[in-house]
N, C-alpha and C positions, 0 to 999 in steps of 0.2 A: 503494500498499499505507501502510494505517496506521500508525504508529509503534508498535511492540511494546510499548509502555512505557505509555505514556498512551491510548493508543487514539482518540486523536482527531484530532492533526493527521496531516500527510503526511510518511511515512518519507523525509529525503534523506540518512543514512548508509549505508556498507554492513552496519554490525550492523545496521539497523531501528529508530533512531534518530528522531525530530523534531529541528530546529536548538533547541528550547525544553529536550526533556532529554538531550542530545546534547551542550547545552552550546555549540555554535556559536551564534554572532548574525550575523546579514545586515547589511549598511549599513542606516543609516537613511535613507527615502525621502526623496525630494526637498525642500527646503523644509521640514525638520522640526529641531530641534535637539535636545540630550539636556535629559532633565528637570530642574528645578532643584532644589537641596538643601532638604529640609522642615523641620519642627522641630529645634530643637537644632543645627542648622549641621549634621547628617551628608548627606553626597552619597550619590546613589545611582548603581547601575548603569545603563548605557543600557537594559540587557534584561534581565528578569528572571530567576531562577536557579529552574529545576525545584522543586516541593517532595512529587511524586508518592514520590519513596524514601522521604523524612522521615515520610511521613503516612502509608505502610503500615508501616513499625516503629511509630510511635505506635500505630496500632490496631491490632498483633499485642500491643503491649506493654498498652494498655489492655484486653486479652482475656486475659491475662495477672492482672490486675488484680482481677478478676471473677472470676477461677477461684478467686483466692485466697479472695478473699471469700466467693465459696460456700461452701470449706473451712473456714475460721473460723464462719461461721455455724453450719453442721453440727454442728463441734466443740462452739463454747460454748453449742449449746442443748441438746448431752449433757453437757456439764460441769452445765451449770444445772441438769437434771434430778437429780444426783448432790446439789445444795445443796438444793433442792425440800423432795426425799425427807427430806433430814435435818432439815430445820426442821419437816415437818409430823409425820412422824413417828419421827423420831431413827435412823433408818438411816442405818449409819455405810458405806454403799455408798463415799463418798467418797474414805474412807479404804484403802480395799481395792484390789487389783490393778486391777480396771476403771477407777475412780474415780483413779490415779495416772497410768493410761495414759490417760485423757481430759485431764488437765491436762497431760501432757507434749505433745499433742496440741495442744492448744490453743497452749500456747507455740510450738509447731514455725509453726502458723498467723499468729502474731502477727509470727513471724520473717521469713516467705514474704511476708507484706503489707508490712512495710517494707522490704523489698528490692525488691520488683515495684515498689511507689510509686515511690520511689528512680531508679531507675530510667527508669519513665518519666516522672518528671519531668523529668530531665534530657533526651529525645531530644526533649519536650514544646515545652521551653522553646527548644530549637536549631528547631525544625520554626515556633515562634512569630517565633521572630525572624527566620527565612529569608522569610515570608510577611509580616511586615510590611516587611523591605526590598523584597520587590516592590512593597507595598503602594504603596513612595515612585514606583517607578517610574511606576504606574500614574498615580496620582495624590497628589501630595505636599499638594497644598492641602488637602483633607479630614483630613489626618493634624492630630490633636491634640497629640502626644506624640513624641519622636522616637524611633527604632529601640532606640535604649539599653535604654529603657525597657521594653520586650518583654521583655529580662532583668529588669534590676533592679527594676522594678515588686512584681515578687512576693518581694522580699527585705524591701520596706518595711514593719515593723510598723503595724497598725491600717491604714495606706494600701493595701496589698495586698487589701484587699476591694474596693477599686472603679480603681485605677491599671491593672491589667491588662485592665478591661473595657473601658475608656477607649481602650485600644490597639487590643483586638479592636476596635473598633466601627470606628475609624478604617482595621482593614483588611478589615472588613466591607463596607465603604460605597465604599470605592477597588476591593474584586473583586469586586463586585457587579452596578456600575451598566452593565455595556458589553454594546449587541447586537447583533448584526454587522454593521449599516447601521452603526453608530456613533451612532446615538442613545443618550438613556440611560433606564435603569430603576429602579426601585426594589423591591428584593427585600426580603421582612420578613424583619427581624432574628429570628424566633422559636428555630430552633437556637440561635443565640447567646443569648439572651435566657434559654430555658429549662436551656443550661448551666449559664451562671453563677450561677442562682439554685439551682440543686442542688447545685454546688461551693461556694457560700456556707453553704447548709441543713448540708451537711456537713459543714465543716469546724466552725463552732457546735455545731453538735451531737455530733459527736465527742471535744469540749472538755469540753462537759458530760458525756456517758459516761464518759470517761477519769478526770477527777476525781470521778466516783461512784464507779469501781468502787475508784480509790486509796483512797477511805474507807471502804467496804466491810468488816466486820469480824466480823456476824451474820451466820447463815447465811442467814434471810430477806433480807437486804440483798444478801450475795454475788448471790443467785439473781437478783434482781431487777435488781442490775447487769450480768447475762449478759446478761437479757436486754435489755437497753439498749442494749450492746453491740454485739448481734446487728441489731436495729434499727438502729444507726448504718452497720454494715455493710452491709445492706440498701439505704437511701437510698445509700451509696457506690455501690454496682452501677448505681443509676439513672443517679446523677452520669459516671459513667465511660461507660455507652450515650449519654448524652448528648454527652458529648465525643467521643466515635466520629463521632455526627453532625455536629458542628461541623467537625471536622477534614477530615471528607469534604465539607463544604459547600464551606467556602475553598478547599479544595485545587482542587475540580472547578471551582471559578467562575475561580481564579487560571489553571488551565490553558485555562482558556474563551477565558479575557480575550486573553489570549497568543497564541492560536491567530486570535485577530483582529486582531492584529497594532495593538491598540488604543495610546495613550499617552497621558501625562496630559491633563490638561484644560488645563493650563496652557502647554502647548506645541500643541493644539488649538485655533484663537480659536473661541468663540461656540459649544461640545461639551457646557457646562454654567454655565448660569446660573438 
């Protein structure tokens, strides 16, 4: 019977979980040693920990982010219409009940976006750190940065535009390159590169649109800024969708690699040259 959680490995516990998902760890095969510490002096556990539950939580929260973005786009474009009519023909609809309601809904959308983004960021970073520690088990030799950077790298000004990507690259390489026969393969980084490009573009464009909105005073300027904010929210949806694909790809590869029982190249002589 397959594991009821990952649906890949054979269930070994009474509640239908495999060794990877249940947290139980079989002994190392004869002749193999635990993996060595990677960059930064961090040690690694002998066996990886399942990222499946965290990946599902991240995926669900990213869905909430997408929903709040859609709500913000709808309310923002409606508000933009009121300001556009004021600029075009002097219509005072924005100051009447409908216009005030549109402004309130737009404010609610902003709060919802901020809340969803914060919750998603927390769970995503926990998942990111989990997969980085797993990557230390799979192959510490290809890790360019220590596991701590999977958390701290996001909070370094300016450098956070590339530090997490370097960590993600090590995670991808360690998770992707094992075949069932113990050989090595190279999986294209397309999901990683697309997600990171969209994420950086979203950050930069959102900062630009935010400053444009803050400076807007005339009806024409407010209408234009509202349109730009809606475009930024659309780009954020694209980034969220690509993030889901990245999270699912890394989680799937790590589950598969754990299922193959592959250990790092540092303890499997000749596995990676």
